[in-house]
C-alpha positions in Angstrom: -5.6 -42.5 -27.3 -7.1 -38.9 -26.1 -4.9 -35.8 -25.5 -5.3 -36.2 -21.8 -4.0 -39.5 -21.7 -0.9 -38.6 -24.2 0.0 -35.5 -22.2 0.0 -37.9 -19.0 2.2 -40.0 -20.8 4.6 -37.2 -22.5 4.8 -35.7 -18.7 7.8 -35.8 -16.9 8.8 -34.5 -13.5 12.3 -32.7 -13.5 13.7 -33.0 -10.3 17.4 -32.4 -8.5 19.0 -34.0 -5.2 20.8 -32.5 -2.5 23.1 -35.0 -0.9 25.2 -37.4 -2.4 25.1 -39.9 0.3 23.9 -43.6 0.2 20.3 -42.4 0.6 20.7 -40.4 -2.8 22.8 -43.5 -4.6 20.0 -45.8 -3.5 17.4 -43.3 -4.7 19.3 -43.2 -8.3 19.3 -46.8 -8.3 15.4 -47.3 -7.6 14.9 -44.5 -10.3 17.2 -46.3 -12.8 15.6 -49.4 -12.0 12.3 -48.1 -12.8 11.1 -48.5 -9.2 9.6 -45.3 -9.9 8.5 -45.6 -13.5 4.9 -44.4 -12.8 6.2 -40.6 -11.8 8.3 -40.5 -15.0 11.0 -38.7 -13.2 14.2 -37.1 -15.0 17.1 -36.8 -12.8 18.7 -33.0 -13.8 21.2 -32.8 -11.0 22.8 -33.6 -8.0 24.6 -31.5 -5.4 27.1 -32.5 -2.7 30.5 -30.8 -1.4 32.0 -34.4 -1.3 33.2 -35.1 -4.6 33.7 -38.9 -3.6 30.3 -39.6 -1.7 28.6 -42.8 -3.2 25.8 -40.9 -4.8 28.2 -38.4 -6.8 30.1 -41.1 -7.9 26.8 -43.0 -9.3 25.5 -39.8 -10.7 28.6 -39.5 -12.8 28.5 -43.3 -13.5 24.6 -42.9 -14.9 25.6 -39.6 -16.6 23.5 -37.0 -14.7 23.7 -33.6 -16.2 24.7 -31.6 -13.6 26.6 -32.6 -10.3 28.0 -29.7 -8.3 29.4 -28.8 -4.7 27.1 -25.4 -5.0 23.1 -26.4 -4.3 22.0 -22.8 -5.8 23.4 -23.7 -9.3 20.5 -26.2 -9.2 18.0 -23.4 -9.2 19.3 -22.5 -12.7 18.1 -25.9 -14.3 15.6 -25.1 -17.0 12.2 -26.6 -16.3 13.1 -27.8 -12.6 10.1 -29.0 -10.9 11.3 -30.8 -7.6 14.3 -30.7 -5.2 14.7 -33.8 -2.9 16.8 -33.0 0.0 18.5 -36.1 1.6 21.3 -34.6 3.5 19.1 -35.0 6.8 20.1 -31.8 7.8 17.7 -29.1 9.2 19.9 -26.1 8.3 20.2 -27.2 5.0 16.5 -27.9 4.5 15.8 -24.5 5.8 18.0 -22.7 3.4 16.5 -24.7 0.7 12.8 -23.9 1.8 13.8 -20.1 1.9 16.2 -19.7 -1.2 14.7 -22.0 -3.8 12.6 -20.6 -6.4 9.0 -20.4 -5.8 8.1 -22.6 -8.6 10.3 -25.6 -7.6 8.8 -28.0 -5.1 10.8 -28.8 -2.2 10.5 -32.4 -0.5 12.8 -32.7 2.8 14.5 -36.0 4.0 11.8 -37.3 6.3 9.0 -36.7 3.7 11.0 -38.0 0.9 11.8 -41.3 3.1 8.3 -41.3 3.8 7.1 -41.3 0.1 9.7 -44.2 -0.4 8.6 -45.9 2.3 5.1 -45.7 1.2 5.7 -46.6 -2.5 8.0 -49.3 -1.2 5.1 -50.5 1.4 2.5 -50.5 -1.8 4.6 -52.3 -4.2 5.3 -55.3 -1.8 1.4 -55.3 -0.9 0.9 -55.7 -4.6 3.5 -58.0 -5.0 3.1 -59.9 -1.9 -0.5 -59.3 -1.0 -1.5 -62.6 -0.1 1.6 -64.0 1.8 2.9 -60.7 3.2 -0.4 -59.1 5.3 1.5 -59.1 8.6 4.5 -57.7 7.0 2.6 -55.0 5.2 0.6 -54.0 8.7 4.1 -54.0 10.3 5.6 -51.8 7.7 2.5 -49.4 7.9 2.5 -49.3 11.6 6.2 -48.9 11.1 5.5 -45.8 8.9 2.9 -44.4 11.1 5.6 -44.4 13.9 8.1 -42.7 11.5 5.2 -40.1 10.5 4.2 -39.5 14.2 8.2 -38.8 14.8 8.2 -36.0 12.6 7.6 -32.6 14.4 6.0 -31.3 10.9 1.7 -31.9 10.4 1.7 -34.3 8.0 -2.1 -35.5 6.5 -2.7 -37.8 3.8 -5.8 -36.6 1.3 -7.7 -38.6 -1.2 -9.2 -37.2 -4.3 -12.4 -35.9 -2.8 -10.7 -34.3 0.1 -11.3 -36.9 2.2 -8.6 -37.5 4.8 -6.7 -41.0 4.7 -4.1 -40.4 7.6 -3.0 -37.7 10.1 0.3 -37.9 11.9 0.3 -37.5 15.9 2.1 -33.8 15.5 -1.4 -33.0 13.3 -3.4 -34.7 16.2 -1.8 -33.1 19.0 -1.5 -29.5 17.9 -5.4 -29.2 16.7 -6.6 -31.4 19.7 -8.2 -34.2 17.5 -8.5 -37.9 17.4 -7.3 -40.0 14.2 -11.0 -42.1 14.5 -12.8 -38.8 14.3 -11.3 -37.3 11.0 -10.7 -40.4 8.7 -12.9 -40.3 6.0 -14.1 -36.5 6.7 -13.5 -34.1 4.3 -10.1 -32.1 5.1 -12.0 -28.7 5.1 -14.7 -30.0 7.4 -12.1 -30.3 10.0 -11.1 -27.3 12.3 -7.7 -26.8 12.6 -5.5 -24.2 13.9 -3.6 -23.2 10.7 -7.2 -21.6 9.9 -10.4 -22.6 7.7 -9.8 -24.5 4.7 -12.4 -25.1 1.6 -11.6 -26.5 -1.9 -12.6 -22.6 -3.2 -10.2 -21.2 -1.3 -7.3 -19.9 -3.9 -4.5 -21.5 -2.0 -5.9 -24.9 -1.4 -2.8 -27.5 -1.8 -5.4 -30.0 -2.9 -7.0 -28.2 -5.4 -3.5 -26.7 -6.8 -2.1 -30.2 -6.8 -4.8 -31.7 -8.7 -4.8 -28.6 -11.0 -1.2 -28.7 -11.7 0.0 -32.0 -11.0 2.9 -30.8 -8.9 3.8 -30.0 -5.6 2.4 -26.6 -4.1 3.7 -24.4 -1.3 1.9 -21.6 0.6 2.2 -19.8 3.6 -1.2 -19.1 5.9 -1.6 -16.7 8.4 -3.5 -17.5 11.3 -4.4 -16.0 14.9 -4.5 -18.1 18.2 -6.9 -17.6 21.2 -4.8 -14.7 22.2 -5.1 -12.8 19.0 -1.1 -13.3 18.2 -0.3 -13.9 14.6 1.3 -17.3 13.5 2.2 -18.4 9.9 2.2 -22.0 8.6 4.1 -23.1 5.5 2.0 -25.9 4.0 3.5 -28.2 1.1 1.3 -30.7 -1.0 3.0 -33.2 -3.1 0.9 -35.4 -5.5 0.9 -39.4 -5.1 0.7 -41.2 -8.1 -0.1 -45.1 -8.9 2.0 -46.9 -11.3 0.1 -45.4 -14.4 1.1 -41.9 -13.4 -2.7 -41.1 -12.3 -3.0 -39.1 -8.9 -4.2 -41.0 -6.3 -4.3 -38.2 -3.5 -1.6 -36.0 -1.8 0.5 -35.7 1.1 0.3 -32.3 2.8 3.0 -31.4 5.5 2.4 -28.1 7.6 5.1 -26.7 9.4 4.8 -23.5 11.7 7.0 -20.8 10.5 6.2 -18.0 12.9 9.8 -18.2 14.1 11.3 -17.9 10.9 8.6 -15.2 9.6 9.6 -13.3 12.6 13.3 -13.8 12.1 12.6 -12.2 8.2 10.7 -9.3 9.7 13.5 -8.6 12.2 15.9 -9.1 9.4 13.8 -6.5 6.9 13.9 -3.9 10.2 17.5 -4.5 10.7 18.5 -4.1 7.1 16.2 -0.8 7.1 17.8 0.5 10.0 21.0 -0.4 8.4 19.9 1.6 4.9 18.9 4.5 7.4 22.2 4.3 9.5 24.3 4.3 6.1 22.1 7.0 4.5 22.3 9.6 7.6 25.9 8.6 9.0 27.7 11.9 9.4 31.2 10.3 8.4 31.9 8.1 5.6 30.5 4.5 6.2 31.2 1.1 4.8 30.7 -2.6 5.2 32.9 -5.3 4.2 33.1 -8.7 4.3 35.3 -10.7 6.3 37.6 -11.5 3.1 37.6 -7.8 2.6 34.8 -7.2 0.0 33.1 -4.0 0.2 29.3 -5.1 0.6 27.7 -1.5 1.5 29.0 2.0 1.2 27.3 5.4 1.6 27.7 8.5 -0.2 30.2 10.3 1.8 32.4 7.1 1.8 32.3 7.4 -2.5 33.2 11.3 -1.8 35.8 10.6 0.6 37.6 7.6 -1.4 36.8 9.5 -4.9 35.0 6.8 -6.4 31.6 5.9 -7.5 29.4 3.0 -5.8 29.7 0.9 -8.8 33.4 1.4 -8.7 33.3 0.0 -4.7 30.7 -2.4 -4.4 32.0 -6.2 -4.7 35.5 -5.3 -4.9 38.4 -5.3 -2.6 40.9 -2.7 -1.4 43.4 -4.0 -4.0 40.9 -3.8 -6.8 40.1 0.1 -5.7 43.3 1.7 -4.4 46.9 1.7 -4.6 48.8 -0.9 -3.2 50.3 1.0 -0.3 47.1 2.3 0.5 45.3 -0.9 0.2 47.6 -2.5 2.3 47.1 0.1 5.1 42.8 -0.6 5.2 43.9 -4.5 5.0 46.2 -4.3 7.7 43.7 -2.9 10.2 40.9 -5.1 9.1 43.0 -8.0 9.9 43.7 -6.8 13.5 39.8 -6.1 13.8 39.6 -9.8 12.9 42.2 -10.9 15.1 41.2 -9.3 18.1 37.2 -9.1 17.2 37.4 -5.9 18.9 36.9 -2.1 18.1 40.1 -0.5 16.6 41.1 3.3 16.1 43.5 4.8 13.8 44.4 7.8 11.8 46.7 7.1 8.9 48.0 9.1 6.1 46.9 7.6 2.8 47.2 8.4 -0.8 43.6 8.9 -2.6 43.5 9.8 -5.8 47.0 11.2 -6.1 46.5 13.5 -3.1 47.6 12.6 0.7 44.9 12.9 3.2 44.7 12.0 6.8 42.1 9.8 7.6 40.7 9.0 11.2 39.1 5.6 11.1 37.0 3.7 13.4 36.5 0.0 12.6 34.6 -2.7 14.7 33.1 -6.5 13.8 29.7 -7.2 13.1 29.4 -10.5 14.9 26.6 -13.3 14.3 24.5 -15.3 16.9 27.5 -17.8 17.3 30.1 -14.9 17.9 31.7 -15.2 14.5 32.6 -12.1 12.6 30.0 -11.8 9.6 31.1 -8.2 8.4 33.7 -5.4 9.3 31.8 -1.7 9.7 34.1 1.2 9.2 33.6 4.8 9.9 35.8 7.4 8.2 36.6 10.8 8.8 39.0 12.6 6.5 40.7 15.2 9.4 43.3 16.6 6.8 42.4 20.1 7.1 41.4 19.4 10.6 45.2 18.4 11.0 46.5 21.2 8.9 44.7 23.9 10.9 45.8 22.1 14.3 49.4 22.3 12.7 48.8 26.1 11.6 47.4 27.0 15.2 50.2 25.0 16.8 52.7 27.1 14.4 50.7 30.1 15.5 50.4 29.4 19.0 54.4 28.7 19.2 54.9 31.8 17.1 53.1 34.3 19.4 54.6 32.5 22.5 58.0 33.1 20.8 57.1 36.7 20.3 55.3 37.1 23.9 58.6 35.7 25.7 61.2 37.4 23.5 59.3 41.0 23.2 61.0 43.7 25.0 57.5 45.2 26.1 56.2 44.3 29.6 53.4 42.1 29.0 51.6 40.8 32.2 48.1 38.8 32.0 46.1 38.6 35.0 42.8 36.5 36.0 39.4 37.9 37.3 41.0 38.2 40.5 43.4 40.6 39.5 46.5 37.7 40.0 49.4 37.6 37.4 48.7 34.2 35.2 52.0 35.5 32.6 54.9 37.4 33.0 57.0 37.1 30.1 60.7 37.9 29.6 60.4 41.8 29.0 58.5 42.1 32.4 61.3 40.0 34.1 64.2 42.1 32.2 62.5 45.4 32.8 61.0 44.7 36.4 64.0 42.4 37.7 61.2 40.1 39.1 61.6 36.2 38.1 58.6 34.9 36.4 58.1 32.4 39.1 58.1 34.7 41.8 55.6 37.2 40.1 53.0 34.8 38.8 50.3 34.4 41.5 50.7 37.8 42.8 48.6 40.8 42.6 49.2 42.9 39.7 48.2 46.2 41.8 51.5 45.5 44.0 53.5 46.3 40.9 52.1 50.0 41.1 53.2 52.6 43.5 49.6 53.4 44.6 47.8 50.4 44.1 44.6 52.3 43.7 46.0 53.2 40.6 45.5 49.8 39.5 41.6 49.6 40.7 40.9 52.9 38.6 42.5 51.5 35.5 40.4 48.1 35.7 37.3 50.3 36.4 38.1 52.1 33.0 38.8 48.9 31.1 35.5 47.1 32.4 33.6 50.3 31.3 35.4 51.3 27.9 37.3 47.9 26.9 40.9 49.3 27.0 42.9 51.9 28.2 45.7 53.2 26.1 49.0 54.9 26.4 48.4 55.6 30.1 51.6 56.6 31.6 52.5 56.1 35.4 55.5 54.3 37.2 55.8 50.9 38.1 57.8 49.5 41.2 60.8 47.2 40.6 62.3 44.6 42.6 64.8 46.6 43.6 62.9 49.5 44.7 63.5 51.8 41.5 60.7 53.7 39.8 59.9 52.7 36.1 58.6 55.1 34.0 56.0 53.1 31.2 53.3 53.7 29.0 50.6 50.9 29.6 47.8 50.0 27.3 45.5 47.7 29.2 42.7 45.8 27.9 40.2 42.8 28.6 41.3 39.2 27.8 38.5 37.3 26.4 38.1 33.3 25.7 36.6 32.1 22.2 33.3 32.6 23.5 33.8 36.2 24.0 33.7 36.1 27.8 36.2 38.2 29.9 38.8 35.8 31.8 41.0 38.5 32.9 43.3 41.5 31.6 46.2 41.9 29.4 48.7 44.6 29.9 51.4 45.7 27.5 53.9 48.3 29.0 56.6 50.1 27.4 59.7 51.2 29.4 59.4 55.0 28.4 62.6 56.0 30.5 64.9 56.5 27.5 62.1 58.3 25.7 61.7 60.9 28.7 65.3 61.5 28.9 65.0 61.9 24.9 62.2 64.7 24.8 63.8 66.2 27.8 67.0 66.6 25.3 65.1 67.4 22.6 63.2 70.0 24.5 66.6 71.5 25.9 67.7 71.3 22.1 64.8 73.0 20.9 65.7 75.7 23.5 69.3 75.8 22.9 68.7 75.9 19.0 66.2 79.0 19.7 68.8 80.4 22.1 71.4 80.1 19.1 69.2 81.3 16.3 68.3 84.4 18.6 71.7 84.9 19.6 72.6 84.9 16.1 69.9 87.6 15.2 70.7 89.6 18.1 74.6 89.7 17.9 74.0 91.1 14.5 71.7 93.6 15.9 74.1 94.4 18.9 76.7 94.9 16.2 75.7 97.8 14.7 74.9 100.2 17.6 78.4 98.7 19.1 79.8 99.7 15.9 78.7 103.4 16.3 79.5 103.7 20.0 82.8 102.5 19.5 83.5 105.0 16.7 81.9 107.9 18.6 84.1 106.8 21.6 87.3 106.9 19.4 86.6 109.9 17.7 86.1 111.8 20.8 89.5 110.4 22.2 91.0 111.8 19.2 89.4 115.1 19.7 90.8 115.4 22.9 94.2 114.8 21.7 94.0 117.3 19.3 91.9 120.3 20.8 93.7 121.5 23.8 90.7 124.2 24.6 88.9 121.0 25.6 91.2 120.7 28.5 89.1 121.4 31.2 90.3 119.6 34.1 87.0 118.4 35.2 85.7 117.7 32.0 88.8 116.0 30.9 88.9 113.8 34.1 85.3 112.7 33.7 85.9 112.2 30.0 88.9 110.4 30.6 87.5 108.0 32.8 84.2 107.9 30.8 85.8 106.8 27.4 88.1 103.8 28.6 84.7 102.5 30.0 83.0 103.0 27.0 85.3 101.2 25.2 85.7 98.5 27.7 82.1 97.9 27.5 82.2 97.8 23.7 84.7 94.8 23.5 82.8 93.5 26.2 79.6 93.5 23.9 81.7 91.9 20.8 83.1 89.0 23.3 79.5 88.2 24.3 78.2 88.7 20.5 81.3 86.5 19.4 80.4 83.9 21.6 77.0 84.0 21.0 77.7 83.3 17.0 79.9 80.7 17.8 77.1 78.7 20.0 74.6 79.5 16.7 77.3 77.8 14.2 76.0 74.4 12.6 77.3 71.0 14.2 78.8 68.1 12.8 76.5 65.4 11.2 76.6 62.0 12.6 76.2 58.6 10.5 73.1 57.5 11.9 70.0 55.5 10.8 66.6 56.0 12.1 63.3 53.9 12.0 61.0 56.6 10.7 57.7 54.7 11.6 59.2 53.9 14.8 60.4 57.3 15.8 57.0 59.1 14.9 55.4 56.6 17.1 57.7 57.5 19.9 56.8 61.0 20.1 52.9 60.7 19.3 51.8 59.7 22.7 53.0 63.0 24.4 51.2 64.9 21.5 48.1 63.0 21.2 47.2 63.6 24.7 47.6 67.5 23.9 45.8 67.3 20.8 42.8 65.5 22.6 42.3 68.4 24.6 42.3 70.9 21.8 39.7 68.3 19.9 42.5 67.5 17.2 42.5 63.9 16.2 45.9 62.1 14.7 45.8 59.9 11.8 48.4 57.4 11.0 49.0 55.7 7.6 52.4 54.2 7.6 54.2 52.0 4.9 55.2 48.8 6.6 58.0 48.0 4.3 60.0 51.6 5.0 63.6 51.4 5.2 65.6 53.3 7.8 66.3 56.6 7.0 70.4 58.4 6.9 69.5 60.5 10.0 70.1 61.2 13.9 67.1 59.9 15.6 66.9 62.5 18.1 67.1 65.4 15.4 64.3 63.7 13.0 62.1 63.8 16.3 62.8 67.3 16.7 61.8 68.0 13.1 58.5 66.1 13.8 57.7 67.9 17.2 58.1 71.2 15.5 56.1 70.7 12.7 53.2 68.6 14.7 53.2 71.6 17.3 52.9 73.9 14.7 49.8 71.9 13.3 48.1 71.7 16.4 48.3 75.3 17.5 46.9 76.1 13.7 44.0 73.9 14.3 43.2 75.1 17.7 42.3 78.5 16.2 39.6 76.5 14.1 38.1 74.6 17.0 39.3 71.4 16.5 40.3 69.2 12.9 42.7 66.5 12.0 46.4 65.7 11.5 47.4 62.9 9.3 50.7 61.4 9.3 51.9 59.1 6.5 55.3 57.7 5.4 55.9 55.9 2.2 58.6 56.5 -0.6 58.6 58.5 -4.1 59.5 57.3 -7.6 63.0 58.2 -6.9 63.1 55.6 -3.9 63.5 57.9 -1.5 61.6 58.4 2.0 58.7 60.8 2.3 57.0 61.8 5.3 53.9 63.9 4.8 52.6 65.9 7.9 49.2 67.2 6.9 46.3 69.4 8.7 43.1 70.7 8.1 43.8 74.2 9.7 43.5 77.8 8.3 46.4 77.4 6.1 49.6 79.8 5.8 49.3 83.0 3.8 50.6 83.5 0.3 53.2 86.5 1.7 54.5 84.1 4.0 55.0 81.0 2.0 58.1 82.2 0.3 60.2 82.8 3.8 58.7 80.2 6.0 61.7 78.7 6.9 63.6 82.1 7.7 64.5 83.0 11.2 61.9 84.6 13.0 59.2 84.2 10.6 55.9 83.4 12.1 52.0 83.3 11.6 51.6 83.2 15.1 49.9 85.7 17.5 52.5 87.8 19.5 54.2 85.9 22.3 53.2 82.5 21.1 56.3 81.9 18.8 59.5 83.1 18.1 59.8 82.0 14.2 62.8 80.0 14.9 61.4 76.3 14.5 60.9 75.8 10.9 64.2 77.3 10.2 66.0 74.9 12.7 64.1 72.0 10.8 65.2 73.3 7.5 68.7 73.5 8.8 68.7 69.7 10.3 67.2 68.3 7.1 69.8 70.2 4.9 72.7 69.0 6.8 71.6 65.4 5.9 71.2 66.2 2.4 67.1 65.7 2.8 64.4 68.4 1.5 61.4 70.1 3.2 58.6 71.6 1.2 55.3 73.0 2.1 51.9 73.1 0.0 49.2 75.6 1.7 46.1 77.4 0.8 44.1 80.0 3.1 41.3 77.8 4.7 42.2 74.5 3.2 45.2 73.7 6.0 49.1 73.0 5.5 51.2 70.0 4.2 54.6 69.5 5.0 56.2 66.8 3.3 59.7 65.6 4.4 62.0 63.6 1.8 65.0 61.5 3.3 67.6 59.4 1.9 67.1 55.8 2.5 70.2 54.1 4.5 72.1 51.5 2.3 75.2 49.5 3.4 
C-alpha cells in the first residue's frame, strides 16, 4: 500500500454541527449509518440552545463528545476542520462566518443541503442507474432549482478547473449563460469578482486540491464606476465513495456591506477610544447588566482603582455596598427610561466622602435596544466646598454690611444708589427702599461736591477720609468722614462706586472738648505758676503796707493832715487789692488741682484711629508721613478715652512740629504688650531729637524746646499727670539728630 493511499485512509474530517433540529438528527443518522463513509466524518460536537431538540437528544445517544448551548465552545475543539450550520438562520450564519477560527471551514445550511442532496442523488444514480434515470434527472432539476434559489454564486468545478455547473445567481451577476461556460476552465471565464488563475495564491481550487479541506478567501474587486467591492469565496472539496476528490463546490458571496460595516465599526471604535482618552472628565462604559467594559484614566483616578481592578467587574465588586447601590440605582433609571439622566450624589470612595456630578445616557443598537450605558463623572467636591465657603463668606460680608454702624452706600455708573445698609438708614433716616434708585449726589449739601469726589475717584482710584456733611431725611446736616472708591467686577472693570462714611459728629464734639480741656489744662498749669509768682510780690506789698500802717500809729510826727489823709486812703486800698490778688490766686490754684480718676475702658487702637484723620491732613501739609502698626489682639486699657486721646494729641502734635523743622519725615505709631502683659503705645519720630539737658526735666511745667511763642511747656506735664493718675508710665528715648520715641505703658482692663 502506498503512503498516499495510507494517508487517505487515515485521514478523517473532524466536524461540528450548529443546530439540533430534525436536519441535524437526519445528518447524524446518515453518518452513523455510513451514508458518508467516503468522507470519514468524525462528529466532535453539537450546539443548540434547546436541550430537548431531536438532534441534541440523538447526539447524546450516540455519544458525541461535546454538546453545548453556546456554539463558541465548539471553536475550542482540537483539530476541528469543519462547522456545518443547520439552523437555517442567516444571522447565526453571519456570526459563525465572522467569529469562527480562520482554519475552520463553514458550510451553511443551504450548501449542506445541496451537498447532501448531491450525494443523495449520486447514490441514487449509482443504486438505480438503470431504472431511475427520470427520477435522477428530476432530482438534478430540483437541485438546480434549489441552487438557483440560493442568492450566493455557486459553481461546481472539476479537478482540471473545468466548470461543471453554475447557478442562476452566478450567471445573472456575471452576465453569463450556462452553455457558454460549461467545460471551460474557471480561470478563463471573466467574472466580476476579479481575474482568476491556478497560479494565484488565493485560488480555492488549488488550495482545496492541495489541502483536501475547505478554503475561505476574501477578494477585493472594483466595479465599472471604480467603487470597491468584496467577495467571500468558499471552496469545499467533493469526494467519491473512496474518499477521492472529484471536484469542488465554490460559493461566492458579496460581503461588501459587511466589510463596510466592519470598517465603520473600526472607525467607531477608534473614535470611541479617542473620546475615552481625551474626555476632560471621568468616563466609563458599562454593559446593561452593570459590567464595566471601558474606563479612561480620569475614571481610574476618580474611583481610586486601576483599570485592571475595574474592567470586567460590577459596582458591587469594586465599591462599598452603599456607594455601589447609588451607582446601580441610576443605571436602572437610565435603562428604564432609555434617556439621559443627570445627578449629583455624595458617595464614599476609598474612605473619603466626595460629591460626584454624573451624566448617564444609553447607547442604543439599530433596533432601539440598550447595548451599553455611558457615564460622564466629574468630582465636584472642591467646587461644592468652595461654593459653600463662598456662600458663607457672602453671608458673613452681607451680615457685616447690614449690621455695620458705618454708612455704606454703593452706586452704579450712573450714580444711582444700589445698596443702602442699615448703618445708612440709622444715621441718615432714609429707609433703604426709599433711597435705592435715587442719585447719591442728592445726599450732599452741594451735589457738585459729589461730582468733584467722583472725578477724584476716577483719576486716583479712591478718596480717603474726606470730611463733609450729608443731608439727613429730617434736614439735619450730618458731619461724616467719607472713603469713596471704585467698585469693580471679577474682570477688574469698574461697575460703580462704594462709599463708607463714618459719623464724626461725636468726634467733633470730642475734639472740641479735648481742645477746650487742653486750653483749660494749660490755663490751670499757667494759673498754678502765675499764682506762685504773684504771691511773692503780694507778700512783700502786704508786709510793707502793714509796716507803714504801724509806723503811722507809732510816729506822731508823721501826722501831717494831707499826708495822713492820702496815706490813710491809700493803705486800705493796697490791703484791699492784696486781698483781692490772694483771692484770685486761690481760685487759680483751686482750678489747677487734680481731678478725680474715672473707671473707664478704652480701645487704644480705635482711640488712635479716631484722632489720626485730623493730624494726617496737618502732617501731609508738612511732608510728614504717619505709619501704623497695631496689635489686632490688644485688650482694652483702663483709662478714660478722652484723656488718652489728649495724651496722643499732645505727643503727635509735638512730633509734627519737631519734624517740620527738618523739612519732613516720618512718625511711626505702634501698639502691643510688654513682658508683663501691660499695654504699650510707641510714638516715634525721626525729627531733630531732644537735647540731653532738657531730657531730665522734659515733663516739668513750662519746659519746652520750641521757639518763643510756639509753646507754653505745659503739654507733656499734662500728659504725665494724666498717665500717673491711671497708674501708668511714660518714658522718652532720644538722641540729638536721631529723633525721639515716647512710650506709654497702661494697665489692661480686667473684670
